[in-house]
C-alpha angles and dihedrals in degrees: 000000000000114000113212127192107213116198113215095000095182107033132104092031096251091059090076090063092051089049091051090048092055091054094045089050093058107273131129102229125207114189127213114186154136097245119097109246091249090059097052112115112253092244090061099036093053092048098051123096089195138358131207114199106210137137108265088205089065103073092181091057092046093052092045090054092048094048088051090051092053089067088067108026140018114229122207106196144002125226129190124171098172109094102221092063103040092102088051089053089051092051090051091053092051093046095050098034095244127157123255139063118350125214090260091053093044099049096073089056091054103035108064094198094051088045092057093044090057092047093045088056089051091054096250117148110249130166114270104266148181130185122213143168097202139070089233089054091054091052092048092048092049090052092048097046099035129223137326097054138164119229116195142147118281090227101029131130127224115337097322112141090358120140137180110218121195102177145013089259091057091046089056088056095046100047095071089054090060099052091110093054111090097202132013138193116227110199145165116276107238113210109217147084116300126229139167132232108203124180145180109210139181125193091348095307122118107235097174135010135190131191117200127188119216117215107216110007114270093248090059090047088056096047101050124052093197092063118103101211114227129195123183123197103211123228101200106061090170092071108128094232090061098051098084090054095046092048091048090049092056090049091050092053091049093047092051092044094234113177118169137012140030125328131189118197129177123205141170131232111206126209089262091055095253116148114223123188118241110178141303137216130196092231139069120281116266131221092073094295091140087060089049089053089052091054090048094051103029082232142103116256091179088064091038090059092047092051090049095052095041104035106015094239146063106252088202112036114229129211137164115274098166143025102244125194133194123204118193115203130212119196122233113240130016136273120036131356108265104175146345125224133195101020097110093051092048092049090051091050100046107023115171092010085078104079102171137023114178110165129157110266124245109281096027117126117252117257124233103265091197092059101037124043089197085064113168097347145314142237129204124205130176142183140159090246117069094209090058090054092047089052093048095047091049092049093049090047093055107024102040109078132180120196130200134187 
């Protein structure tokens, strides 16, 4: 039996399902994480053969716990799907002689500037970019690249601390907001629609791929509270408009030497049809996208990932059967949820095409929409026809309203 050390097996929330999938796919799973054992989600707690509660930010404590474990059990591999600790996972592999990504292989997935340097050398179209640790460096990069620009952390995740800047006046306003960020990437703003290219791979071979369409672009979702962010996992991956992005995605994986696991890449399609690289992570997408993939395929990508990393294959091949769309809702007002409008009419209109409604209940406090994309709840719809899903997501975005006071 393969023994897997899983870093942070219960946080963020989706990690519990990956932990459970490892166990259900035949692994003995040892968890190392920050959460007290009593706070582990049941899906993770029930799947673990053993759990070490230790601060993942304290590498010395992590290695001490692992060396102690080796007196009792031999572990075969280390998995980590939470971005802040992927370098730690790589150091563990190197220290204990385990297979998987090394520190050198992991760094380009964490350092956005190094990532783009590797892809530039491979001839892949990336936004013009400069990294810097100083305010002066940001100003010089802005002058060299030209407005509009994007300023974001070198080692960030999602759209956190990411800003579009259209002028020197706006840059003066943004710079104080980035004082806590040690190094930033300043890059060309690419005008176009934004998509993902998500994969599960084994031994360098793509076993499953997903393309998701953001409506609107994530940066706009982040800037405006009134927006209901929408993501659509697309059924027909053979559509001509998607081919440049899919081809680029395969080239990116090859250039970075990615072998086994989940990847999440973002790319832009310009008005001329050009595909431009955005960024890539050696992990699954967040914001419940793996669940959206499951609705699109009628499958289980948590288990698919586990089978790939344990057995090098998907025992049950997965493919898109539906277009599936997620709508995240943000309540109007502040305080606690007081009432919800429009849901009954939408249910009457779309019936079984609505596959999930998970909204905060009346009386629950609002969540911080800036910190959590899931915000105050989410809805999933799906259908064979893309236009039907576009219609449903737009209706849920405008007609479903949550109020707080």
